[in-house]
Backbone as ProteinMPNN parsed JSONL, in Angstrom:
{"seq_chain_A": "XXXXXXXXXXXXXXXXXXXXXXXXXXXXXXXXXXXXXXXXXXXXXXXXXXXXXXXXXXXXXXXXXXXXXXXXXXXXXXXXXXXXXXXXXXXXXXXXXXXXXXXXXXXXXXXXXXXXXXXXXXXXXXXXXXXXXXXXXXXXXXXXXXXXXXXXXXXXXXXXXXXXXXXXXXXXXXXXXXXXXXXXXXXXXXXXXXXXXXXXXXXXXXXXXXXXXX", "coords_chain_A": {"N_chain_A": [[-6.371, -6.441, -18.015], [-3.802, -6.457, -15.624], [-4.257, -6.807, -12.108], [-3.51, -4.554, -9.367], [-0.572, -4.678, -7.428], [0.629, -4.111, -4.224], [3.376, -4.045, -2.166], [4.124, -3.958, 1.097], [6.91, -3.108, 2.81], [7.259, -2.646, 5.479], [8.938, -2.718, 8.617], [10.638, -4.822, 8.464], [13.592, -6.786, 8.812], [14.333, -8.191, 6.566], [13.802, -6.494, 4.541], [15.292, -4.156, 4.503], [17.74, -1.678, 3.722], [20.373, -3.105, 1.904], [19.015, -5.505, 1.633], [16.471, -4.606, 1.038], [16.826, -3.664, -1.55], [17.431, -6.06, -2.915], [15.064, -7.529, -2.566], [13.224, -5.818, -3.768], [14.134, -5.919, -6.407], [13.515, -8.556, -7.043], [10.739, -8.434, -6.932], [10.28, -6.598, -8.974], [11.172, -8.011, -11.194], [9.252, -10.013, -11.356], [6.701, -8.733, -11.269], [6.59, -6.027, -12.865], [5.197, -3.578, -12.666], [4.474, -3.318, -10.045], [3.969, -1.797, -6.795], [6.108, -0.777, -4.198], [6.172, -0.231, -0.736], [8.321, 1.45, 1.142], [10.769, 1.961, 3.8], [11.762, 5.259, 4.853], [14.547, 5.755, 4.567], [15.234, 4.096, 2.509], [14.003, 4.935, 0.213], [15.172, 6.603, -1.862], [17.368, 4.959, -2.957], [15.848, 2.812, -3.99], [14.108, 4.082, -5.78], [15.985, 5.02, -7.59], [16.68, 2.683, -8.816], [14.636, 2.306, -10.489], [12.26, 1.447, -9.389], [8.784, 1.527, -8.593], [8.044, 3.291, -6.027], [6.663, 3.864, -2.796], [6.421, 5.964, 0.075], [6.077, 4.892, 3.503], [4.638, 6.432, 5.149], [3.601, 9.8, 5.657], [4.152, 12.761, 7.376], [1.683, 15.051, 8.576], [2.518, 17.873, 7.989], [3.89, 21.165, 7.451], [6.836, 22.274, 5.662], [9.811, 23.076, 7.543], [11.007, 23.827, 10.831], [11.205, 20.894, 11.773], [12.284, 18.549, 13.088], [13.104, 15.164, 12.649], [10.823, 14.511, 11.267], [8.829, 13.231, 8.529], [8.387, 14.547, 5.526], [6.139, 15.397, 2.855], [7.38, 16.722, 0.769], [10.074, 15.938, 0.996], [9.898, 13.242, 0.531], [9.031, 13.236, -2.122], [11.281, 14.456, -3.276], [13.124, 12.452, -2.924], [12.5, 10.723, -4.866], [10.273, 9.147, -4.768], [7.018, 7.875, -5.705], [4.684, 8.151, -4.363], [2.728, 7.907, -1.307], [1.923, 5.719, 1.37], [-0.735, 5.939, 3.664], [-2.248, 6.25, 6.893], [-2.16, 3.601, 7.748], [-2.978, 0.739, 9.753], [-0.975, 0.364, 11.602], [0.123, 2.817, 11.758], [-1.697, 5.038, 12.343], [-3.723, 7.975, 11.564], [-5.357, 10.862, 12.853], [-8.594, 12.071, 11.771], [-8.532, 14.844, 10.787], [-5.791, 15.282, 10.541], [-5.139, 13.32, 8.684], [-6.529, 14.233, 6.422], [-5.089, 16.574, 5.926], [-2.562, 15.522, 5.414], [-3.043, 14.085, 3.048], [-3.631, 16.237, 1.388], [-1.152, 17.618, 1.451], [0.478, 15.749, 0.176], [-0.667, 15.678, -2.388], [-0.15, 18.297, -3.254], [2.592, 18.15, -3.4], [2.913, 16.549, -5.527], [2.553, 13.818, -5.255], [1.191, 10.513, -5.289], [-1.444, 8.941, -3.378], [-2.106, 6.371, -1.021], [-4.487, 5.334, 0.906], [-5.342, 3.727, 3.902], [-8.137, 2.013, 5.347], [-10.534, 0.89, 7.775], [-13.249, 0.354, 7.945], [-16.556, 0.588, 6.492], [-18.053, 2.994, 6.73], [-16.095, 4.883, 7.355], [-14.604, 4.66, 5.066], [-16.27, 5.805, 3.139], [-16.229, 8.481, 3.983], [-13.453, 9.105, 3.726], [-13.054, 8.688, 1.027], [-13.979, 10.986, -0.098], [-11.868, 12.677, 0.011], [-10.497, 12.098, -2.198], [-8.224, 10.25, -2.564], [-5.558, 8.587, -4.349], [-5.604, 5.792, -4.238], [-7.644, 3.628, -2.267], [-7.615, 1.536, 0.426], [-9.111, -1.252, 1.836], [-8.679, -2.638, 4.931], [-8.759, -5.077, 7.389], [-7.834, -4.734, 10.62], [-7.572, -6.862, 12.441], [-6.851, -8.992, 10.931], [-4.388, -8.522, 9.849], [-1.189, -9.658, 9.065], [-1.949, -12.231, 9.535], [-3.026, -15.489, 8.378], [-5.481, -15.523, 7.305], [-7.296, -14.511, 4.772], [-8.629, -11.303, 3.96], [-10.353, -11.292, 1.862], [-11.679, -13.671, 2.086], [-12.645, -13.634, 4.698], [-14.193, -11.289, 4.929], [-16.07, -10.943, 2.703], [-18.594, -9.753, 1.928], [-18.384, -7.185, 2.988], [-16.223, -6.222, 1.517], [-17.257, -6.211, -1.096], [-19.268, -4.267, -0.831], [-17.707, -2.078, -0.12], [-16.075, -1.731, -2.461], [-18.063, -1.064, -4.261], [-19.117, 1.404, -3.296], [-16.999, 3.231, -3.276], [-15.704, 3.288, -5.71], [-16.143, 5.223, -7.721], [-14.736, 7.404, -6.95], [-12.136, 6.776, -6.248], [-9.443, 4.351, -6.461], [-10.203, 1.15, -5.604], [-8.705, -1.042, -3.269], [-7.586, -3.95, -1.401], [-6.407, -5.365, 1.695], [-4.65, -7.3, 4.212], [-3.991, -10.314, 5.428], [-3.746, -11.365, 2.889], [-2.231, -13.731, 0.922], [-1.783, -15.368, -1.23], [-2.166, -16.367, -4.702], [-4.774, -17.199, -5.102], [-6.132, -15.808, -3.086], [-5.797, -13.191, -4.029], [-7.126, -13.389, -6.48], [-9.742, -13.874, -5.617], [-10.271, -11.437, -4.383], [-10.256, -9.725, -6.591], [-12.486, -10.708, -7.953], [-14.447, -9.844, -6.268], [-14.596, -7.205, -6.809], [-12.469, -5.538, -6.25], [-9.549, -3.691, -7.257], [-6.992, -4.446, -6.828], [-4.391, -5.628, -4.536], [-2.944, -5.389, -1.218], [0.008, -6.609, 0.196], [2.238, -8.025, 2.64], [3.918, -9.488, 4.921], [3.635, -12.047, 3.797], [5.099, -12.005, 1.454], [7.483, -10.592, 2.135], [8.684, -11.893, 4.352], [8.936, -14.425, 3.448], [10.584, -17.518, 2.656], [10.921, -18.019, 0.067], [10.314, -15.716, -1.818], [10.019, -15.36, -4.57], [8.408, -17.448, -5.473], [5.96, -16.937, -4.188], [5.376, -14.456, -5.326], [5.087, -15.155, -8.022], [2.789, -16.687, -7.856], [0.954, -14.775, -6.925], [1.0, -13.058, -9.117], [-0.297, -14.616, -11.045], [-2.815, -14.768, -9.864], [-3.647, -12.127, -9.951], [-4.222, -11.693, -12.535]], "CA_chain_A": [[-5.35, -5.645, -17.323], [-3.452, -7.069, -14.351], [-4.557, -6.06, -10.905], [-2.426, -3.814, -8.726], [0.072, -5.29, -6.263], [1.416, -3.238, -3.354], [4.099, -4.811, -1.154], [4.557, -3.097, 2.192], [8.113, -3.653, 3.425], [7.203, -2.378, 6.921], [10.287, -2.55, 9.182], [11.236, -6.146, 8.524], [15.01, -6.786, 8.428], [14.456, -8.745, 5.213], [13.482, -5.451, 3.565], [16.019, -2.94, 4.865], [19.046, -1.48, 3.11], [20.709, -3.979, 0.781], [17.941, -6.486, 1.489], [15.363, -3.934, 0.36], [17.148, -3.646, -2.979], [17.314, -7.415, -3.45], [13.657, -7.898, -2.606], [12.582, -4.98, -4.786], [14.508, -6.437, -7.718], [12.729, -9.775, -7.257], [9.372, -7.986, -7.222], [10.284, -5.948, -10.281], [11.29, -9.052, -12.224], [8.015, -10.777, -11.442], [5.569, -7.845, -11.553], [7.298, -4.744, -13.042], [4.391, -2.41, -12.308], [4.132, -3.362, -8.619], [4.372, -0.707, -5.91], [6.653, -1.186, -2.906], [6.148, 0.806, 0.301], [9.591, 1.234, 1.83], [11.167, 2.923, 4.816], [12.234, 6.522, 4.281], [15.963, 5.682, 4.209], [15.412, 3.269, 1.315], [13.239, 5.46, -0.915], [16.017, 7.049, -2.974], [18.01, 3.838, -3.651], [14.87, 2.034, -4.742], [13.655, 4.903, -6.902], [17.074, 5.072, -8.563], [16.671, 1.409, -9.541], [13.461, 2.267, -11.349], [11.081, 0.897, -8.716], [7.667, 2.409, -8.245], [8.167, 3.199, -4.58], [5.885, 4.758, -1.949], [6.774, 6.051, 1.489], [5.119, 4.192, 4.355], [3.929, 7.429, 5.944], [4.01, 11.204, 5.537], [3.61, 13.556, 8.479], [0.83, 16.155, 8.123], [3.237, 19.071, 8.416], [4.538, 22.034, 6.474], [8.292, 22.302, 5.832], [10.318, 24.023, 8.532], [11.718, 23.238, 11.963], [10.423, 19.667, 12.014], [13.264, 17.48, 13.276], [12.61, 13.796, 12.728], [9.583, 14.336, 10.531], [8.881, 12.815, 7.132], [7.533, 15.482, 4.81], [5.802, 15.043, 1.477], [8.387, 17.292, -0.133], [11.304, 15.144, 1.036], [9.567, 11.971, -0.121], [9.053, 13.525, -3.555], [12.673, 14.716, -3.674], [13.848, 11.18, -2.907], [12.136, 9.989, -6.069], [9.092, 8.312, -4.559], [5.84, 8.208, -6.503], [3.538, 8.396, -3.507], [2.867, 7.514, 0.1], [0.909, 5.017, 2.137], [-1.202, 6.768, 4.774], [-3.288, 5.753, 7.793], [-2.102, 2.154, 7.999], [-3.372, 0.41, 11.126], [0.206, 0.479, 12.455], [0.534, 4.228, 11.759], [-2.947, 5.748, 12.066], [-3.807, 9.427, 11.668], [-6.672, 11.413, 13.158], [-9.225, 12.515, 10.521], [-8.047, 16.13, 10.279], [-4.392, 15.095, 10.159], [-5.129, 12.55, 7.444], [-6.945, 15.118, 5.33], [-3.991, 17.49, 5.633], [-1.485, 14.731, 4.821], [-3.427, 13.838, 1.656], [-3.461, 17.517, 0.679], [0.279, 17.896, 1.299], [0.99, 14.848, -0.852], [-1.136, 16.135, -3.697], [0.585, 19.516, -3.603], [3.972, 17.76, -3.701], [2.917, 15.717, -6.718], [2.601, 12.417, -4.851], [-0.026, 9.738, -5.177], [-1.725, 8.531, -1.999], [-2.786, 5.104, -0.786], [-5.0, 5.475, 2.266], [-5.945, 2.518, 4.464], [-9.357, 2.244, 6.116], [-10.95, -0.389, 8.352], [-14.693, 0.151, 7.946], [-17.227, 1.173, 5.335], [-18.422, 4.384, 6.985], [-14.88, 5.693, 7.233], [-14.225, 4.627, 3.655], [-17.085, 6.81, 2.434], [-15.699, 9.792, 4.357], [-12.108, 9.319, 3.18], [-13.116, 8.745, -0.437], [-14.239, 12.38, -0.479], [-10.559, 13.335, -0.123], [-9.997, 11.684, -3.511], [-6.892, 9.647, -2.625], [-5.378, 7.8, -5.565], [-6.059, 4.451, -3.895], [-8.202, 3.46, -0.932], [-7.474, 0.109, 0.715], [-9.846, -1.782, 2.983], [-7.891, -3.608, 5.695], [-9.258, -5.427, 8.72], [-6.644, -4.822, 11.472], [-7.48, -8.152, 13.124], [-6.339, -9.999, 9.999], [-3.062, -8.151, 9.382], [-0.155, -10.584, 9.489], [-2.505, -13.563, 9.727], [-3.179, -16.249, 7.138], [-6.901, -15.533, 6.971], [-7.416, -13.37, 3.861], [-9.818, -10.47, 4.087], [-11.268, -11.652, 0.773], [-12.478, -14.804, 2.567], [-13.266, -13.314, 5.984], [-15.125, -10.17, 4.849], [-16.436, -10.738, 1.292], [-19.7, -8.815, 1.753], [-17.868, -5.846, 3.265], [-15.386, -5.818, 0.393], [-18.135, -5.89, -2.214], [-19.903, -2.979, -0.546], [-16.636, -1.084, -0.188], [-15.726, -1.49, -3.86], [-19.197, -0.425, -4.927], [-19.389, 2.784, -2.871], [-15.873, 4.164, -3.438], [-15.045, 3.131, -7.015], [-16.265, 6.413, -8.56], [-13.877, 8.472, -6.444], [-10.772, 6.327, -6.004], [-9.189, 2.978, -6.891], [-10.345, 0.316, -4.405], [-7.809, -2.165, -3.027], [-7.792, -4.536, -0.078], [-5.245, -6.006, 2.281], [-4.792, -8.049, 5.467], [-4.095, -11.749, 5.27], [-3.577, -11.783, 1.495], [-0.978, -14.486, 0.902], [-1.703, -16.289, -2.364], [-2.853, -15.979, -5.91], [-6.208, -17.428, -4.914], [-6.64, -14.676, -2.303], [-5.842, -12.044, -4.93], [-8.187, -13.649, -7.473], [-11.018, -13.679, -4.932], [-10.443, -9.996, -4.195], [-10.613, -9.17, -7.902], [-13.853, -11.116, -8.262], [-15.332, -9.062, -5.406], [-14.643, -5.834, -7.308], [-11.264, -4.773, -5.925], [-8.638, -3.58, -8.389], [-5.673, -4.931, -6.452], [-4.214, -6.055, -3.15], [-1.753, -5.082, -0.437], [0.58, -7.739, 0.915], [3.455, -7.67, 3.372], [4.724, -10.592, 5.44], [3.58, -13.214, 2.913], [6.214, -11.863, 0.51], [8.716, -10.08, 2.738], [9.307, -12.859, 5.26], [8.941, -15.744, 2.826], [11.875, -18.089, 2.28], [10.951, -18.046, -1.394], [9.39, -14.679, -2.3], [9.768, -15.498, -6.001], [7.275, -18.351, -5.66], [4.756, -16.215, -3.768], [5.121, -13.42, -6.328], [4.582, -15.808, -9.226], [1.412, -17.079, -7.557], [0.179, -13.539, -6.896], [0.891, -12.578, -10.494], [-1.358, -15.39, -11.693], [-4.099, -14.409, -9.279], [-4.003, -10.757, -10.31], [-4.67, -11.702, -13.925]], "C_chain_A": [[-5.083, -6.253, -15.943], [-3.82, -6.169, -13.184], [-3.305, -5.473, -10.276], [-1.884, -4.602, -7.534], [0.878, -4.236, -5.529], [2.06, -4.121, -2.291], [4.637, -3.843, -0.106], [5.742, -3.745, 2.901], [8.112, -3.514, 4.944], [8.618, -2.131, 7.464], [10.939, -3.908, 9.364], [12.707, -6.086, 8.11], [15.239, -7.352, 7.03], [14.224, -7.691, 4.135], [14.082, -4.108, 3.96], [17.327, -2.877, 4.091], [19.282, -2.358, 1.898], [19.627, -5.029, 0.555], [16.729, -5.886, 0.786], [15.586, -3.918, -1.143], [16.969, -5.022, -3.602], [15.853, -7.831, -3.582], [12.918, -7.106, -3.68], [12.902, -5.472, -6.188], [13.733, -7.703, -8.048], [11.286, -9.426, -7.617], [9.295, -7.405, -8.623], [10.39, -6.965, -11.422], [9.968, -9.777, -12.441], [6.829, -9.924, -11.881], [6.128, -6.422, -11.683], [6.515, -3.526, -12.573], [4.02, -2.355, -10.83], [4.658, -2.126, -7.885], [4.987, -1.317, -4.653], [6.608, 0.008, -1.958], [7.339, 0.559, 1.218], [9.819, 2.27, 2.924], [11.824, 4.142, 4.172], [13.685, 6.447, 3.801], [16.204, 4.914, 2.915], [14.702, 3.82, 0.086], [14.129, 5.809, -2.099], [16.721, 5.892, -3.679], [17.047, 3.02, -4.494], [14.374, 2.807, -5.962], [14.717, 4.963, -7.994], [17.2, 3.782, -9.366], [15.445, 1.27, -10.442], [12.221, 1.676, -10.712], [10.016, 1.972, -8.536], [7.515, 2.31, -6.736], [7.324, 4.27, -3.887], [6.541, 4.818, -0.576], [5.722, 5.288, 2.289], [4.26, 5.147, 5.169], [4.461, 8.811, 5.57], [3.37, 11.954, 6.695], [2.789, 14.72, 7.938], [1.384, 17.505, 8.572], [3.735, 19.872, 7.219], [6.048, 21.972, 6.682], [8.699, 23.343, 6.872], [11.088, 23.301, 9.618], [10.965, 22.003, 12.442], [11.348, 18.466, 12.19], [12.6, 16.107, 13.414], [11.344, 13.515, 11.944], [9.843, 13.843, 9.11], [7.882, 13.677, 6.37], [7.285, 15.021, 3.385], [6.869, 15.533, 0.515], [9.667, 16.475, -0.156], [11.093, 13.783, 0.38], [9.609, 12.143, -1.638], [10.483, 13.718, -4.044], [13.496, 13.437, -3.723], [13.517, 10.322, -4.126], [10.93, 9.092, -5.923], [7.92, 8.798, -5.401], [4.638, 8.554, -5.636], [3.805, 7.985, -2.073], [1.656, 6.718, 0.558], [0.527, 5.928, 3.303], [-2.25, 6.016, 5.587], [-3.309, 4.231, 7.913], [-2.439, 1.907, 9.463], [-2.213, 0.527, 12.102], [0.741, 1.907, 12.523], [-0.696, 5.091, 11.462], [-2.834, 7.26, 12.236], [-5.228, 9.826, 12.052], [-7.264, 12.0, 11.872], [-8.684, 13.824, 9.949], [-6.598, 16.023, 9.801], [-4.288, 14.326, 8.85], [-5.501, 13.42, 6.253], [-5.812, 16.058, 4.932], [-2.831, 16.745, 4.97], [-1.789, 14.426, 3.351], [-3.228, 15.11, 0.832], [-1.992, 17.828, 0.428], [0.889, 17.007, 0.214], [0.579, 15.308, -2.24], [-0.369, 17.36, -4.158], [2.033, 19.212, -3.975], [4.065, 16.9, -4.96], [3.028, 14.227, -6.424], [1.222, 11.771, -4.924], [-0.225, 9.349, -3.71], [-2.469, 7.208, -1.99], [-3.213, 5.122, 0.674], [-5.671, 4.177, 2.7], [-7.138, 2.884, 5.334], [-9.872, 0.898, 6.612], [-12.449, -0.595, 8.449], [-15.341, 0.965, 6.833], [-17.575, 2.646, 5.54], [-17.226, 5.309, 6.817], [-14.424, 5.734, 5.78], [-14.982, 5.681, 2.859], [-16.553, 8.205, 2.72], [-14.365, 10.076, 3.667], [-12.136, 9.39, 1.664], [-13.371, 10.162, -0.932], [-12.941, 13.176, -0.603], [-9.918, 13.03, -1.473], [-8.548, 11.19, -3.464], [-6.778, 8.843, -3.918], [-5.928, 6.398, -5.379], [-6.644, 4.481, -2.49], [-8.244, 1.958, -0.66], [-8.232, -0.28, 1.972], [-8.987, -2.844, 3.654], [-8.544, -3.834, 7.051], [-8.043, -5.613, 9.625], [-6.465, -6.175, 12.146], [-6.88, -9.241, 12.235], [-4.927, -9.7, 9.515], [-2.022, -9.113, 9.958], [-0.643, -12.001, 9.711], [-2.543, -14.275, 8.373], [-4.659, -16.464, 6.826], [-7.139, -14.33, 6.074], [-8.716, -12.607, 4.051], [-10.831, -10.815, 3.008], [-12.136, -12.852, 1.142], [-13.253, -14.443, 3.824], [-14.349, -12.249, 5.878], [-15.617, -9.926, 3.417], [-17.547, -9.72, 1.077], [-19.242, -7.385, 1.978], [-17.018, -5.338, 2.108], [-16.224, -5.451, -0.821], [-18.781, -4.523, -2.031], [-18.895, -1.848, -0.657], [-16.307, -0.722, -1.633], [-16.831, -0.717, -4.563], [-19.325, 1.059, -4.562], [-18.231, 3.75, -3.113], [-15.299, 4.207, -4.854], [-15.126, 4.363, -7.895], [-15.293, 7.52, -8.158], [-12.416, 8.076, -6.295], [-10.64, 4.886, -6.5], [-9.234, 2.076, -5.669], [-9.395, -0.891, -4.389], [-8.205, -2.817, -1.709], [-6.509, -5.2, 0.39], [-5.638, -6.714, 3.559], [-5.02, -9.521, 5.175], [-3.942, -12.26, 3.852], [-2.221, -12.475, 1.36], [-0.819, -15.389, -0.311], [-2.412, -15.716, -3.579], [-4.35, -16.163, -5.798], [-6.841, -16.299, -4.113], [-6.796, -13.446, -3.19], [-6.96, -12.195, -5.95], [-9.557, -13.407, -6.85], [-11.304, -12.197, -4.732], [-10.875, -9.33, -5.504], [-12.065, -9.501, -8.252], [-14.873, -10.357, -7.429], [-15.383, -7.591, -5.802], [-13.451, -4.973, -6.976], [-10.327, -4.76, -7.131], [-7.22, -4.022, -8.06], [-5.588, -5.221, -4.973], [-2.926, -5.509, -2.549], [-1.294, -6.365, 0.24], [1.807, -7.252, 1.675], [4.211, -8.934, 3.745], [4.726, -11.817, 4.531], [4.709, -13.206, 1.901], [7.52, -11.579, 1.244], [9.423, -11.114, 3.599], [9.354, -14.266, 4.681], [10.367, -16.211, 2.542], [12.031, -18.135, 0.764], [9.978, -17.009, -1.943], [9.076, -14.806, -3.776], [8.552, -16.382, -6.26], [5.958, -17.679, -5.291], [4.386, -15.172, -4.812], [4.559, -14.011, -7.617], [3.125, -16.2, -9.043], [0.494, -15.857, -7.547], [-0.036, -12.988, -8.297], [-0.226, -13.303, -11.241], [-2.737, -14.976, -11.174], [-4.59, -13.026, -9.673], [-4.412, -10.632, -11.772], [-3.689, -11.129, -14.928]], "O_chain_A": [[-6.015, -6.529, -15.188], [-3.711, -4.945, -13.257], [-2.185, -5.854, -10.616], [-2.653, -5.129, -6.729], [1.707, -3.548, -6.125], [1.367, -4.861, -1.593], [5.499, -3.014, -0.395], [5.602, -4.801, 3.518], [8.882, -4.191, 5.626], [9.405, -1.418, 6.842], [11.703, -4.118, 10.307], [13.038, -5.398, 7.144], [16.234, -7.025, 6.383], [14.424, -7.959, 2.951], [13.465, -3.059, 3.777], [17.952, -3.907, 3.834], [18.48, -2.358, 0.964], [19.351, -5.403, -0.585], [16.041, -6.571, 0.029], [14.655, -4.13, -1.92], [16.417, -5.142, -4.696], [15.454, -8.415, -4.59], [12.09, -7.653, -4.409], [12.039, -5.447, -7.065], [13.336, -7.909, -9.195], [10.687, -10.047, -8.495], [8.358, -7.686, -9.369], [9.777, -6.798, -12.476], [9.61, -10.112, -13.57], [6.049, -10.324, -12.746], [6.137, -5.681, -10.699], [7.11, -2.544, -12.129], [3.32, -1.436, -10.407], [5.641, -1.505, -8.289], [4.443, -2.274, -4.103], [6.966, 1.124, -2.336], [7.366, -0.413, 1.973], [9.159, 3.308, 2.971], [12.375, 4.054, 3.074], [14.024, 7.003, 2.757], [17.255, 5.061, 2.291], [14.792, 3.224, -0.987], [13.875, 5.364, -3.218], [16.681, 5.836, -4.908], [17.394, 2.584, -5.592], [14.238, 2.244, -7.047], [14.393, 4.958, -9.182], [17.758, 3.78, -10.463], [15.247, 0.235, -11.078], [11.231, 1.424, -11.399], [10.313, 3.153, -8.353], [6.926, 1.357, -6.226], [7.273, 5.42, -4.323], [7.143, 3.845, -0.121], [4.61, 5.065, 1.81], [3.283, 4.74, 5.798], [5.629, 8.963, 5.212], [2.178, 11.797, 6.961], [3.169, 15.319, 6.932], [0.802, 18.185, 9.417], [3.967, 19.336, 6.136], [6.497, 21.647, 7.781], [8.022, 24.354, 7.057], [11.743, 22.29, 9.364], [10.187, 22.063, 13.394], [11.191, 17.464, 11.493], [11.663, 15.926, 14.191], [10.844, 12.391, 11.959], [10.933, 14.017, 8.565], [6.671, 13.545, 6.553], [8.117, 14.34, 2.784], [7.221, 14.84, -0.44], [10.287, 16.328, -1.21], [12.0, 13.241, -0.251], [10.155, 11.301, -2.351], [10.857, 13.207, -5.099], [14.461, 13.349, -4.482], [14.177, 9.316, -4.382], [10.59, 8.353, -6.846], [7.839, 9.972, -5.762], [3.685, 9.175, -6.107], [4.945, 7.747, -1.675], [0.52, 7.006, 0.182], [1.383, 6.613, 3.863], [-3.038, 5.243, 5.042], [-4.362, 3.641, 8.152], [-2.21, 2.768, 10.313], [-2.424, 0.762, 13.292], [1.694, 2.183, 13.252], [-0.735, 5.792, 10.451], [-1.967, 7.757, 12.955], [-6.192, 9.194, 11.62], [-6.516, 12.387, 10.974], [-8.408, 13.906, 8.753], [-6.229, 16.604, 8.781], [-3.449, 14.639, 8.004], [-4.863, 13.353, 5.202], [-5.597, 16.31, 3.747], [-2.188, 17.277, 4.065], [-0.898, 14.5, 2.505], [-2.718, 15.059, -0.288], [-1.62, 18.249, -0.667], [1.719, 17.462, -0.572], [1.395, 15.323, -3.162], [0.02, 17.452, -5.322], [2.636, 19.931, -4.771], [5.161, 16.561, -5.406], [3.536, 13.462, -7.244], [0.209, 12.415, -4.65], [0.705, 9.419, -2.906], [-3.337, 6.954, -2.825], [-2.388, 4.944, 1.571], [-6.467, 3.601, 1.959], [-7.151, 3.932, 5.978], [-9.674, -0.124, 5.953], [-12.892, -1.613, 8.98], [-14.748, 1.904, 6.303], [-17.411, 3.456, 4.628], [-17.33, 6.379, 6.216], [-13.908, 6.754, 5.323], [-14.407, 6.364, 2.011], [-16.435, 9.025, 1.809], [-14.168, 11.148, 3.095], [-11.315, 10.089, 1.07], [-13.016, 10.499, -2.062], [-12.913, 14.226, -1.244], [-8.913, 13.638, -1.842], [-7.719, 11.66, -4.245], [-7.789, 8.463, -4.51], [-6.629, 5.874, -6.245], [-6.206, 5.251, -1.635], [-8.838, 1.199, -1.426], [-8.021, 0.294, 3.041], [-8.609, -3.833, 3.026], [-8.845, -2.882, 7.77], [-7.283, -6.561, 9.427], [-5.337, -6.598, 12.397], [-6.453, -10.285, 12.727], [-4.321, -10.531, 8.84], [-1.976, -9.353, 11.164], [0.149, -12.886, 10.038], [-2.136, -13.717, 7.354], [-5.042, -17.439, 6.179], [-7.182, -13.208, 6.578], [-9.771, -13.199, 4.276], [-12.034, -10.652, 3.21], [-13.213, -13.033, 0.574], [-14.386, -14.888, 4.006], [-15.319, -12.278, 6.636], [-15.58, -8.784, 2.96], [-17.469, -8.908, 0.155], [-19.652, -6.474, 1.258], [-17.083, -4.16, 1.756], [-15.923, -4.473, -1.505], [-18.835, -3.722, -2.964], [-19.189, -0.791, -1.216], [-16.263, 0.456, -1.987], [-16.562, 0.177, -5.365], [-19.611, 1.883, -5.43], [-18.444, 4.962, -3.154], [-14.487, 5.08, -5.161], [-14.26, 4.55, -8.749], [-15.053, 8.455, -8.922], [-11.545, 8.943, -6.222], [-11.628, 4.277, -6.912], [-8.395, 2.212, -4.778], [-9.301, -1.646, -5.357], [-9.056, -2.3, -0.985], [-5.642, -5.551, -0.41], [-6.807, -6.728, 3.944], [-6.096, -9.924, 4.734], [-4.0, -13.469, 3.625], [-1.184, -11.877, 1.648], [0.177, -16.105, -0.418], [-3.147, -14.732, -3.498], [-5.117, -15.367, -6.34], [-7.956, -15.872, -4.416], [-7.803, -12.742, -3.115], [-7.664, -11.23, -6.25], [-10.431, -12.807, -7.476], [-12.44, -11.75, -4.891], [-11.758, -8.472, -5.509], [-12.785, -8.659, -8.788], [-16.032, -10.233, -7.824], [-16.125, -6.813, -5.203], [-13.401, -3.805, -7.364], [-10.313, -5.699, -7.927], [-6.341, -3.977, -8.921], [-6.568, -5.085, -4.241], [-1.961, -5.211, -3.253], [-2.102, -7.114, 0.789], [2.347, -6.186, 1.379], [5.052, -9.405, 2.979], [5.712, -12.553, 4.493], [5.224, -14.259, 1.526], [8.533, -12.238, 1.009], [10.651, -11.198, 3.572], [9.772, -15.201, 5.364], [11.244, -15.407, 2.227], [13.14, -18.273, 0.247], [8.929, -17.369, -2.477], [7.994, -14.411, -4.212], [7.757, -16.103, -7.158], [4.959, -17.829, -5.994], [3.211, -15.019, -5.148], [3.661, -13.434, -8.231], [2.318, -16.063, -9.963], [-0.608, -15.897, -8.094], [-1.121, -12.509, -8.626], [-0.999, -12.688, -11.975], [-3.693, -14.85, -11.939], [-5.794, -12.775, -9.726], [-4.894, -9.582, -12.197], [-3.979, -11.094, -16.124]]}, "name": "protein", "num_of_chains": 1, "seq": "XXXXXXXXXXXXXXXXXXXXXXXXXXXXXXXXXXXXXXXXXXXXXXXXXXXXXXXXXXXXXXXXXXXXXXXXXXXXXXXXXXXXXXXXXXXXXXXXXXXXXXXXXXXXXXXXXXXXXXXXXXXXXXXXXXXXXXXXXXXXXXXXXXXXXXXXXXXXXXXXXXXXXXXXXXXXXXXXXXXXXXXXXXXXXXXXXXXXXXXXXXXXXXXXXXXXXX"}
């Protein structure tokens, strides 16, 4: 079974509006089951094209007078399948994260929670998110894959959380070899962003990742 690929579009111009649709179509052609994490404005168009799309964040709030907020209910209504939570670029305090995970579950959304250390991973795994991703913030956007920089940490992470959630990893993942190494360490998939989104040839990167994911 092929490993899981999540492509975080972040706020790159190469992945906004019409560009988001073009990139998502390229991802879908290469790896149909891949997840893309898109900006809120692009969720509905991508979902309507049949993409498995996640929001990049959900606010830990109930519906109501919440101008400017992104609620789990609105993400679900847009057709998204889930939400990324607690990314290093959009962190949540522990209580807020727990509430955001709960709100997503009640709305029928999957959750992909990011974590940067083993102790926190153990705590968050108790929330039973759908996916839990180990990311070293110092490696995000770099070309040093976490699978090479932190292999022992990844092995320990996969071992301690696998009974409660699906373990993934991200930060610096840029090739099929990086993805293959992550799989060999016990992870079930990888998160990528700039390696695909800002590439001059995302199709080539995706083909390489597909091979590495098995």
